[in-house]
N, C-alpha and C positions, 0 to 999 in steps of 0.2 A: 276629276282632276286631270289637270297637264302639269305634263314639266321640261323646261329646257336647260340645256347645257352653257351658263355665258363662253366660255373658255371654245367650245366648239364656235358658240356663234361668231364672237373674235375672230375666231380663224376662218371661217364664211365671208364676213367684212370687209379682213384682209385681202383673201385669194380674190374676191370678188368684188373688190372698190369699192365699196357698197357704203354709205355714211350712216343709211338709219335702217334697223333692220322691226319689223311690227315683230312684235312675239307672241299678245294673248289682248284680246279685244272683245266687247260684248256692247250691247246696249247704251251702257253707261258707263263703260268702262275702258281703259286699255292701256299698255305699257309698251314701251320698245328700246331700243338698245342705238343709241347715236354714235361712231367712229367716226371719229375728226383727225385725219391728220395732222402734223406741224401747223399753224396759222391758218388753217380751214375750222370752221362751225358755222354759227345762226348769224342770222341777219339779226334788229333790232327789230323786236314782236313781243305780240302776247297773244292770249288767248282768252274766249271767255270763259273760264273753267281751272280749279286751281290745283295744281298738279308741283311735283315732285321731280330731281333727277338725284342720282345716287351718283357718285363718280368710282367708277372700276379703275381707272385707268389714267395716268395721266395729271395733266395740272389745267383746268379754266379759264379764266376768270369772268366773273359774273357781272355784269354791265349794268346799270338801272338809263335812263331815260333821263335822266337828272345829274349826271358827272359819276353815281355812287361805282365804286368798283371795287370787289375784292376776291380774292387769288383762294380756291377750293381743291382737294386736292386726294387721294384716294382713301376712301372710309367717307366721307362727307356730305351731308345730302344739301340742297337749297329745295326750299320751297319756295314757289310763287306763287297769290294769290289771283283772282278770277282780273282780269285785265292787269296785269303790271306788265311794263314793259323790261322786259330783257336782252341781251345779246348773250350768248356763251363761246371767244374762241376760246381758242385752244391753242395758249401762251408755253407750254410746253415744250420741249427736243423729240417727243417718240407722241403715239397713235391718245389721245381724248376718249374714253370709252365712260359713256354713262349709259345709265340704266335708267330711264324715265314713265311718270305713271300719271294719267290724271283721267279726271273723271267724268268723259266722254264717249262715246263712240269715236272708233278713226275718221279722220272727213271733218271733224269739225275746222270753225274758223278760222285762220292763222293770220293774225290780223298786223299787215308790216308799217313799221312807223313811218315811213314817207306814203303808203297811202292813205294812213290814217289822217294824216295832212292836207295832203291833197283835195278827199271826202269836206274835209271840216274848211278846205280856204272856198268851197262851194265849185268845186270839179263841174 
């Protein structure tokens, strides 16, 4: 068994200005914490494995590739299936803290929207 205190990890992220802290990982699973200041967030991208995010603190806009958007806040969870494009910007006035899980080891592919468009155009 392994244990982590998310309050300690949030303090570490803030003090060391880290956006991502890896928490647990195996050959087929990983979990991490994202810490975004207001206005910061992810790019539009997808992963090949399903994943979830739980909002620990703050407010995020969940944006999809076709313009869909929904605000999620503390104690809400979002699920993304394989190859679901998404973007998660912090739209609040305080840090956004997300706890993520994905069914793959650390280092799996992160496919940005722009890269996928260029590949399909015959780059």
